[in-house]
C-alpha positions in Angstrom: -4.5 121.4 214.6 -1.9 121.5 217.3 -1.2 117.9 216.8 -0.1 118.6 213.2 2.1 121.4 214.2 3.7 119.2 216.9 4.3 116.4 214.4 5.8 119.0 212.0 8.3 120.0 214.7 9.1 116.3 215.3 9.8 115.7 211.6 11.9 118.8 211.4 14.1 117.7 214.3 14.5 114.2 212.9 15.7 115.6 209.6 12.6 114.8 207.5 12.1 118.3 206.1 9.9 117.2 203.3 7.4 115.5 205.6 7.5 118.5 208.0 6.9 121.0 205.1 4.0 118.9 203.8 2.4 118.3 207.2 2.6 122.0 208.2 1.3 123.0 204.7 -1.8 120.8 205.1 -2.4 122.1 208.6 -2.3 125.7 207.5 -4.6 124.9 204.5 -7.1 123.3 206.9 -7.0 126.3 209.2 -7.5 128.7 206.3 -10.6 126.7 205.2 -12.0 126.7 208.8 -11.4 130.5 209.2 -12.9 131.2 205.7 -16.1 129.2 206.6 -16.4 130.9 210.0 -16.0 134.4 208.6 -18.5 133.6 205.8 -21.1 132.4 208.3 -20.5 135.4 210.5 -21.0 137.8 207.5 -24.2 136.1 206.5 -25.6 136.3 210.0 -24.8 140.0 210.3 -26.3 140.7 206.9 -29.6 138.9 207.9 -29.7 140.8 211.2 -29.2 144.1 209.4 -31.9 143.2 206.9 -34.4 142.4 209.7 -33.6 145.7 211.4 -34.0 147.8 208.3 -37.2 146.1 207.2 -38.9 146.8 210.5 -38.4 150.6 210.3 
């Protein structure tokens, strides 16, 4: 992810604003997908843990 941000800064400095905007947008989109997947997995694990706890009592 940091490589994409670094390249975005490089494109911006060289005057290629369209490439910089596109590259940074793609990097942000990928980061959102990764965070969404991680949070989804975390919520599922917590839900399963709570179900196990409440089923035993």
